[in-house]
C-alpha positions as CSV (number, residue, x, y, z in Angstrom):
1,M,-56.2,-4.9,-37.7
2,L,-52.7,-3.9,-38.8
3,T,-49.9,-5.4,-36.9
4,S,-47.2,-3.2,-35.5
5,M,-44.8,-4.9,-37.9
6,T,-46.9,-3.9,-40.9
7,C,-46.9,-0.3,-39.6
8,R,-43.1,-0.4,-39.5
9,A,-43.1,-1.6,-43.1
10,F,-45.4,1.4,-44.1
11,L,-42.9,3.7,-42.3
12,A,-39.9,2.2,-44.1
13,L,-41.6,2.5,-47.5
14,A,-42.6,6.1,-46.7
15,L,-39.1,7.0,-45.7
16,A,-37.7,5.3,-48.8
17,A,-40.0,7.4,-51.0
18,C,-39.1,10.7,-49.4
19,G,-35.6,10.1,-48.0
20,S,-34.0,12.8,-50.1
21,G,-36.5,15.4,-49.1
22,P,-38.8,17.5,-51.4
23,A,-37.2,18.6,-54.7
24,A,-36.6,22.3,-55.2
25,H,-38.7,24.0,-57.9
26,P,-36.7,24.4,-61.1
27,A,-35.9,28.0,-62.2
28,P,-38.0,29.1,-65.2
29,A,-36.2,29.4,-68.5
30,V,-35.3,33.0,-69.5
31,Q,-37.2,34.2,-72.6
32,A,-37.5,37.5,-74.4
33,A,-41.2,37.2,-74.7
34,P,-43.9,36.5,-73.6
35,P,-43.8,37.9,-70.1
36,V,-43.1,35.4,-67.2
37,V,-46.2,34.0,-65.5
38,P,-45.8,33.9,-61.8
39,V,-45.8,30.5,-60.2
40,T,-48.5,30.0,-57.5
41,E,-48.3,27.5,-54.6
42,P,-51.0,24.8,-54.6
43,V,-54.0,25.5,-52.4
44,V,-53.7,23.6,-49.1
45,A,-56.9,22.4,-47.5
46,A,-57.5,24.1,-44.2
47,T,-57.8,20.7,-42.5
48,D,-54.2,19.9,-43.5
49,R,-52.6,23.1,-42.0
50,V,-50.7,22.8,-38.8
51,P,-52.5,25.0,-36.3
52,F,-49.4,26.3,-34.5
53,S,-46.5,28.5,-35.5
54,S,-43.1,27.7,-36.9
55,E,-41.5,28.7,-33.6
56,E,-43.8,26.3,-31.7
57,R,-42.9,23.5,-34.2
58,V,-39.2,24.1,-33.6
59,A,-39.8,24.2,-29.8
60,E,-41.6,20.8,-30.1
61,L,-38.6,19.3,-31.9
62,A,-36.3,20.6,-29.2
63,F,-38.5,19.1,-26.6
64,L,-38.3,15.8,-28.3
65,R,-34.6,16.0,-28.7
66,D,-34.1,16.7,-25.0
67,A,-36.5,13.8,-24.0
68,I,-34.5,11.4,-26.1
69,R,-31.3,12.7,-24.6
70,D,-32.2,12.1,-21.0
71,T,-34.4,8.9,-21.4
72,Y,-33.3,6.9,-24.4
73,A,-31.5,3.8,-23.3
74,H,-29.7,3.0,-26.6
75,L,-28.2,6.4,-27.5
76,E,-24.6,5.2,-27.0
77,V,-25.2,2.1,-29.1
78,K,-26.7,4.3,-31.9
79,K,-23.7,6.6,-31.7
80,Q,-21.3,3.7,-32.1
81,Q,-23.3,2.0,-34.9
82,W,-24.7,4.8,-36.9
83,G,-22.9,8.0,-35.7
84,V,-26.1,9.4,-34.2
85,D,-25.6,13.0,-32.9
86,L,-28.8,14.5,-31.5
87,D,-27.6,18.1,-31.9
88,A,-26.5,17.6,-35.5
89,L,-29.9,15.9,-36.2
90,F,-31.7,18.9,-34.7
91,A,-29.7,21.3,-36.8
92,R,-30.5,19.3,-39.9
93,Y,-34.3,19.0,-39.2
94,E,-35.0,22.5,-37.9
95,P,-35.3,24.1,-41.3
96,R,-37.7,21.3,-42.4
97,I,-39.8,21.7,-39.3
98,R,-40.0,25.5,-39.8
99,A,-41.2,25.0,-43.4
100,A,-43.7,22.2,-42.5
101,E,-46.9,24.2,-42.5
102,T,-49.1,21.2,-43.4
103,W,-49.7,18.0,-41.3
104,T,-48.4,16.0,-44.2
105,R,-45.0,17.7,-44.2
106,Y,-44.9,18.0,-40.4
107,E,-45.5,14.3,-39.9
108,A,-42.9,13.4,-42.6
109,A,-40.3,15.6,-40.8
110,M,-41.0,14.3,-37.3
111,V,-41.2,10.7,-38.4
112,G,-37.9,11.2,-40.3
113,F,-36.3,12.6,-37.2
114,V,-37.1,9.7,-34.9
115,S,-36.3,7.2,-37.7
116,E,-32.7,8.5,-37.7
117,L,-32.3,6.5,-34.5
118,H,-32.7,3.2,-36.3
119,D,-35.1,1.9,-33.7
120,A,-38.7,0.8,-34.4
121,H,-39.6,1.3,-30.7
122,V,-39.0,5.1,-31.1
123,A,-42.3,5.9,-32.8
124,W,-44.1,9.2,-33.5
125,R,-47.9,8.9,-33.6
126,R,-50.7,11.4,-33.9
127,K,-54.5,10.8,-33.9
128,R,-55.9,12.2,-37.1
129,G,-58.6,14.9,-36.7
130,A,-62.2,14.1,-37.5
131,S,-62.2,16.5,-40.5
132,E,-59.0,15.0,-42.0
133,A,-59.1,12.7,-45.0
134,K,-59.7,9.0,-44.0
135,R,-57.7,6.2,-45.4
136,R,-58.3,2.5,-45.8
137,I,-56.0,-0.6,-45.9
138,V,-55.7,-2.4,-49.3
139,R,-53.9,-5.7,-50.0
140,L,-52.6,-7.4,-53.1
141,G,-53.4,-10.9,-51.9
142,L,-49.9,-12.4,-51.7
143,D,-47.0,-12.9,-49.2
144,T,-43.3,-12.6,-50.0
145,K,-40.0,-13.5,-48.3
146,L,-36.5,-12.4,-48.8
147,A,-34.3,-15.4,-49.7
148,K,-30.6,-14.7,-50.1
149,G,-31.3,-11.1,-51.3
150,E,-34.2,-12.0,-53.6
151,L,-37.9,-11.1,-53.0
152,I,-39.7,-14.4,-53.5
153,V,-43.5,-15.0,-53.5
154,S,-44.2,-17.4,-50.7
155,N,-48.0,-17.5,-50.8
156,V,-50.7,-16.4,-53.1
157,W,-54.1,-16.0,-51.5
158,K,-56.9,-18.1,-53.1
159,G,-59.3,-16.0,-55.1
160,S,-57.1,-12.9,-54.9
161,S,-56.2,-10.4,-57.6
162,A,-52.6,-11.8,-57.4
163,E,-53.9,-15.2,-58.3
164,A,-56.0,-13.9,-61.1
165,A,-52.9,-12.1,-62.5
166,G,-51.0,-15.4,-62.6
167,L,-48.5,-14.8,-59.8
168,A,-47.3,-18.1,-58.2
169,V,-45.2,-19.3,-55.3
170,G,-41.5,-19.2,-56.2
171,D,-41.8,-16.2,-58.5
172,R,-39.1,-13.6,-58.0
173,I,-40.4,-10.0,-57.8
174,V,-37.9,-7.8,-59.6
175,A,-39.8,-4.5,-59.8
176,I,-42.9,-2.9,-58.1
177,D,-44.6,-0.1,-60.0
178,D,-41.6,0.1,-62.4
179,E,-39.1,0.6,-59.5
180,P,-36.5,-2.2,-59.2
181,V,-36.7,-4.1,-55.9
182,D,-32.9,-3.8,-55.7
183,R,-33.1,-0.1,-55.6
184,R,-35.8,-0.1,-52.9
185,M,-33.6,-2.4,-50.8
186,A,-30.6,-0.2,-51.2
187,V,-32.6,2.8,-50.0
188,L,-33.9,0.8,-47.0
189,A,-30.3,0.1,-46.0
190,T,-29.8,3.8,-45.3
191,V,-33.2,5.3,-44.6
192,R,-35.1,3.1,-42.1
193,S,-36.4,2.7,-38.6
194,A,-35.3,-0.8,-37.9
195,S,-32.1,-1.4,-35.8
196,R,-30.6,-3.9,-38.3
197,V,-30.6,-3.9,-42.1
198,E,-31.9,-7.4,-42.1
199,A,-34.9,-6.3,-39.9
200,A,-35.7,-3.5,-42.3
201,A,-35.5,-5.9,-45.3
202,Y,-37.8,-8.3,-43.4
203,D,-40.4,-5.6,-42.8
204,F,-40.2,-4.6,-46.5
205,A,-40.8,-8.2,-47.7
206,E,-43.8,-8.5,-45.3
207,G,-45.3,-5.1,-45.8
208,W,-45.1,-4.0,-49.4
209,P,-48.2,-5.9,-50.6
210,V,-50.2,-3.9,-48.1
211,S,-50.8,-0.1,-48.5
212,R,-53.0,2.7,-47.5
213,A,-55.3,4.6,-49.9
214,A,-57.8,7.4,-49.5
215,I,-61.1,5.9,-48.6
216,D,-63.0,7.6,-51.4
217,A,-60.3,7.3,-54.1
218,P,-60.6,4.7,-56.9
219,L,-58.1,1.8,-56.6
220,R,-55.5,1.5,-59.4
221,A,-53.7,-1.7,-60.4
222,R,-50.1,-2.0,-59.2
223,Q,-47.6,-3.1,-61.8
224,I,-45.7,-6.1,-60.5
225,T,-42.7,-7.4,-62.5
226,R,-41.9,-11.1,-61.8
227,E,-39.3,-13.5,-63.1
228,R,-40.0,-17.2,-63.6
229,A,-37.7,-19.6,-65.2
230,G,-35.8,-16.7,-66.8
231,A,-38.9,-15.1,-68.3
232,V,-39.7,-11.6,-67.0
233,V,-43.3,-10.4,-67.2
234,T,-45.1,-7.4,-65.8
235,V,-48.7,-7.9,-64.6
236,G,-51.3,-5.6,-63.1
237,V,-52.7,-6.5,-59.7
238,L,-55.7,-4.5,-58.4
239,P,-55.5,-4.0,-54.6
240,E,-58.4,-5.3,-52.6
241,T,-60.0,-4.3,-49.3
242,T,-60.7,-7.9,-48.2
243,G,-58.4,-9.5,-45.6
244,R,-56.5,-12.8,-45.6
245,P,-58.7,-15.9,-46.3
246,G,-59.6,-17.5,-43.1
247,G,-58.5,-14.5,-41.1
248,E,-55.3,-14.1,-39.1
249,P,-54.0,-17.2,-37.2
250,P,-54.1,-17.3,-33.4
251,A,-51.3,-15.7,-31.4
252,I,-50.4,-19.1,-29.9
253,E,-51.3,-22.6,-31.1
254,L,-50.2,-26.2,-30.9
255,E,-49.7,-28.4,-33.9
256,H,-47.8,-31.7,-34.5
257,D,-45.3,-32.8,-37.0
258,G,-45.5,-36.6,-36.6
259,P,-44.6,-37.2,-32.9
260,I,-43.0,-33.7,-32.5
261,A,-45.1,-31.0,-30.8
262,V,-44.9,-27.6,-32.6
263,L,-45.8,-24.6,-30.5
264,R,-46.3,-21.5,-32.7
265,V,-45.9,-18.3,-30.8
266,R,-46.8,-15.4,-33.1
267,S,-47.4,-12.7,-30.5
268,L,-46.7,-11.9,-26.9
269,E,-49.4,-9.1,-26.7
270,G,-52.2,-9.1,-24.2
271,P,-52.6,-9.7,-20.5
272,V,-50.5,-12.4,-18.8
273,K,-53.6,-14.0,-17.4
274,K,-54.9,-14.7,-20.9
275,L,-51.6,-16.1,-22.0
276,V,-51.4,-18.4,-19.0
277,E,-55.0,-19.6,-19.7
278,T,-54.1,-20.3,-23.3
279,V,-50.7,-21.9,-22.7
280,G,-51.7,-24.0,-19.7
281,P,-53.7,-26.8,-21.6
282,L,-51.1,-26.7,-24.4
283,M,-48.3,-27.4,-22.0
284,E,-50.2,-30.3,-20.4
285,A,-50.4,-31.9,-23.8
286,I,-46.8,-31.2,-24.6
287,F,-45.6,-32.8,-21.3
288,A,-48.0,-35.7,-21.7
289,A,-46.2,-36.9,-24.8
290,P,-42.6,-35.5,-24.6
291,H,-41.2,-36.7,-27.9
292,G,-39.6,-33.4,-28.8
293,L,-40.7,-29.8,-29.1
294,V,-40.3,-27.1,-31.7
295,I,-41.2,-23.5,-30.7
296,D,-41.6,-21.3,-33.7
297,L,-41.0,-17.6,-32.9
298,R,-40.6,-16.3,-36.4
299,G,-42.4,-13.1,-37.2
300,N,-43.2,-12.5,-33.5
301,D,-42.5,-8.8,-33.0
302,G,-43.0,-9.0,-29.3
303,G,-45.5,-7.7,-26.8
304,F,-45.1,-7.9,-23.0
305,E,-42.0,-9.2,-21.3
306,D,-44.0,-10.7,-18.5
307,N,-45.6,-13.0,-21.1
308,A,-42.2,-14.1,-22.3
309,R,-41.2,-15.0,-18.7
310,A,-44.6,-16.7,-18.1
311,L,-44.2,-18.9,-21.2
312,A,-40.6,-19.9,-20.5
313,A,-41.5,-20.6,-16.8
314,R,-43.9,-23.4,-18.0
315,L,-41.0,-25.5,-19.4
316,V,-38.8,-25.6,-16.4
317,A,-39.0,-26.3,-12.7
318,G,-36.3,-23.9,-11.4
319,D,-35.2,-20.5,-12.3
320,V,-33.6,-19.6,-15.7
321,T,-31.8,-16.3,-16.4
322,G,-31.4,-15.3,-20.0
323,G,-29.5,-12.1,-19.5
324,T,-29.7,-8.8,-17.8
325,T,-31.4,-5.4,-18.1
326,R,-30.6,-1.8,-17.1
327,V,-32.9,1.2,-16.9
328,R,-32.1,4.8,-17.9
329,L,-33.1,6.5,-14.7
330,S,-34.6,9.8,-16.0
331,Q,-37.4,11.4,-14.1
332,R,-39.7,10.6,-17.0
333,A,-38.8,6.9,-16.8
334,R,-39.3,6.7,-13.1
335,E,-42.7,8.4,-13.3
336,A,-43.8,6.1,-16.2
337,H,-43.2,2.8,-14.3
338,R,-43.9,2.4,-10.7
339,A,-41.5,-0.6,-10.4
340,W,-38.7,1.6,-11.6
341,Q,-39.1,4.2,-8.8
342,A,-37.3,2.0,-6.4
343,L,-34.4,1.1,-8.7
344,V,-31.0,1.9,-7.3
345,E,-28.5,3.9,-9.4
346,D,-25.3,2.2,-10.4
347,P,-22.5,4.2,-8.7
348,D,-20.2,3.2,-11.6
349,R,-22.6,4.2,-14.3
350,K,-24.3,7.4,-13.5
351,G,-27.9,7.8,-14.7
352,W,-28.4,4.0,-15.0
353,S,-29.9,1.4,-12.7
354,V,-27.8,-1.4,-11.4
355,S,-28.0,-4.5,-13.5
356,Q,-31.2,-6.5,-13.2
357,P,-31.4,-10.3,-13.9
358,L,-33.7,-11.4,-16.8
359,T,-35.2,-14.4,-15.0
360,A,-38.2,-16.7,-15.4
361,H,-39.2,-18.5,-12.3
362,G,-40.1,-22.1,-13.3
363,V,-43.5,-23.5,-12.4
364,A,-43.4,-26.9,-14.2
365,A,-43.1,-30.1,-12.2
366,G,-39.8,-30.7,-14.0
367,R,-37.8,-29.6,-16.9
368,Y,-39.1,-30.7,-20.3
369,P,-37.3,-34.1,-20.8
370,A,-36.8,-34.1,-24.6
371,N,-35.1,-31.8,-27.1
372,I,-36.4,-28.3,-27.6
373,A,-35.7,-26.5,-30.8
374,V,-36.5,-22.8,-31.2
375,V,-36.9,-21.3,-34.7
376,I,-36.0,-17.6,-34.9
377,D,-35.6,-14.9,-37.6
378,A,-35.3,-11.1,-38.1
379,G,-39.0,-10.8,-37.4
380,C,-38.5,-11.9,-33.8
381,R,-38.0,-8.7,-31.7
382,S,-38.2,-7.2,-28.3
383,S,-40.0,-9.5,-25.8
384,C,-39.7,-12.3,-28.4
385,E,-35.9,-11.9,-28.1
386,T,-36.4,-12.1,-24.3
387,L,-38.2,-15.4,-24.8
388,A,-35.5,-16.7,-27.2
389,L,-32.8,-16.0,-24.6
390,L,-34.8,-17.7,-21.8
391,L,-35.6,-20.7,-23.9
392,R,-31.9,-21.1,-24.8
393,E,-31.1,-21.1,-21.1
394,A,-33.9,-23.6,-20.5
395,G,-32.1,-26.1,-22.9
396,G,-33.5,-25.0,-26.2
397,R,-31.4,-24.8,-29.4
398,L,-31.9,-21.7,-31.5
399,I,-32.2,-22.4,-35.2
400,G,-32.7,-20.0,-38.2
401,E,-31.6,-16.4,-38.6
402,R,-30.4,-13.7,-36.1
403,T,-33.3,-11.9,-34.5
404,G,-34.2,-8.3,-35.2
405,G,-32.2,-6.6,-32.4
406,A,-34.8,-4.5,-30.6
407,S,-34.9,-4.1,-26.9
408,G,-37.7,-1.9,-25.6
409,A,-39.8,-1.1,-22.5
410,P,-40.6,2.3,-24.0
411,I,-42.3,5.1,-22.1
412,T,-44.7,7.5,-23.8
413,V,-43.9,11.2,-24.1
414,V,-46.7,13.7,-25.2
415,L,-45.4,16.5,-27.3
416,P,-46.6,20.0,-26.2
417,S,-48.2,21.5,-29.3
418,S,-49.3,18.7,-31.6
419,K,-50.2,16.4,-28.7
420,A,-48.6,13.7,-30.7
421,T,-47.0,10.9,-28.7
422,V,-43.5,9.5,-29.0
423,T,-42.4,6.2,-27.5
424,I,-38.9,6.1,-26.1
425,P,-37.2,2.9,-24.9
426,A,-35.8,3.5,-21.4
427,R,-34.4,0.0,-20.8
428,A,-31.5,-1.9,-22.4
429,M,-31.3,-5.7,-22.6
430,Y,-28.1,-7.7,-22.6
431,D,-27.4,-11.4,-23.3
432,P,-25.6,-13.6,-20.7
433,H,-22.2,-12.4,-21.9
434,G,-23.1,-8.7,-21.6
435,A,-23.6,-8.0,-25.3
436,P,-26.5,-5.6,-26.1
437,I,-29.5,-7.0,-27.9
438,E,-30.4,-3.6,-29.4
439,G,-28.8,-3.3,-32.9
440,F,-27.3,-6.8,-32.7
441,G,-30.0,-9.3,-32.0
442,V,-29.7,-12.9,-30.7
443,A,-27.5,-15.2,-32.8
444,P,-28.8,-18.7,-33.5
445,D,-26.9,-21.8,-32.6
446,D,-27.5,-23.1,-36.1
447,E,-27.8,-20.5,-38.8
448,I,-30.1,-21.5,-41.7
449,F,-31.5,-19.3,-44.4
450,D,-34.5,-19.6,-46.8
451,D,-33.7,-20.1,-50.5
452,R,-35.8,-19.7,-53.6
453,A,-35.8,-23.4,-54.5
454,A,-37.0,-24.4,-51.1
455,I,-39.8,-21.8,-51.1
456,A,-41.0,-22.9,-54.6
457,A,-41.0,-26.5,-53.5
458,G,-43.0,-25.7,-50.3
459,H,-40.0,-26.6,-48.0
460,D,-39.0,-24.7,-44.9
461,P,-35.3,-25.3,-44.2
462,A,-35.1,-23.8,-40.7
463,F,-38.2,-25.6,-39.5
464,D,-37.1,-28.9,-41.0
465,A,-33.8,-28.5,-39.2
466,A,-35.6,-27.8,-36.0
467,V,-37.8,-30.9,-36.3
468,A,-34.6,-33.0,-37.0
469,W,-33.0,-31.6,-33.8
470,A,-36.2,-32.2,-31.7
471,C,-36.2,-35.8,-33.0
472,Q,-32.7,-36.7,-31.8
473,R,-33.7,-38.1,-28.4
474,Q,-36.4,-40.3,-29.9
475,A,-36.1,-44.0,-29.2
476,S,-36.8,-44.6,-32.9
477,P,-36.1,-42.1,-35.7
478,C,-38.8,-39.7,-36.6
479,P,-40.5,-40.4,-39.9
């Protein structure tokens, strides 16, 4: 199953590939003879044609523009950060929508429009028809990280094509299919869906080894250019349909680094009841031997805020408030969430609810008595950022890199003609000082970055710093 983060990476790559729009057909050279042969348009499969008119397509774009205008909670932030102007965007995309007679072009135009908001929560989705071409997920069998602007191999799957091609941990990827990585990164900085450049870069590093291919098409080797000890070599890596060896790790698990408990929280998806059932026994073990706790939130792209509150509540006895939220009180938003129907409008901020505290109600017998270190990065987003704020207020120290900067609670809008859906965040989140999380993220207390030498040696600087912090209240030093 694809994670939503990987889907965002696909989106970023697709936009990077088509950011400048389709190229115009060059004019034929003038010759005295022979006569000019007319250029014919390629035949489009009937299953790819959009079954509604250009006027209906434009009306759908206008419908989406208006829904964003009255419901989107981050429009002012996007205006300030990126100069977003909905009317100007509509004027720029209207000709593309009129000309988009195929689903391929229509999807590209609509995805491009919502991506101009620089917000991964604003997502356009359409269920593919039964007669449309099917696609499959293929993988190269390696993982990469961005370390100080360099794309570094952090893991090579055992038995994979990447291993067979000779790629190794610590290699620097300099080009993918003959396109320099630096160029791809430069494009992602301007054409992307993530709210921060660092978040877009994170998605690229995580997602480029995974791609989609037609289910009946033969797989072709991708050309990967790597640098190792100054030597640059290009190797062919054939994509595979097999998944990660051993499968994906669990959403939440408890490990130990010597006496230090390490709680890895990779996702906050799923029902609260399931999370509580999972976390309950783990917290009993954590409190039974309180020698220090590291909570690793890296790569957690969120889920449900109630899960963030429930997890934080199990580390404290009283209430902790990590920030505040406000809801954009459109009719759509009120209808989408029953709890929002009773929200009172702020008399000083028309169209918005009064500020709501972001609080976890503690259920532990007492506050965790040892140090808590929380490891974060640009992959921590949405309800993961909620959890980071709550854990800081519960006494945790945030270590690593600034979070992705994505505050959500999106509602789903169904478009009238295509029946595609668009998710639109209707709630904004703020830290305890009133600063918005969207577009800015949560800053760590100790900023620590990956570097190539550490990755090659199998070290994890942010995690090591977190363990060192968690050890500080030990009666005897940690080994």
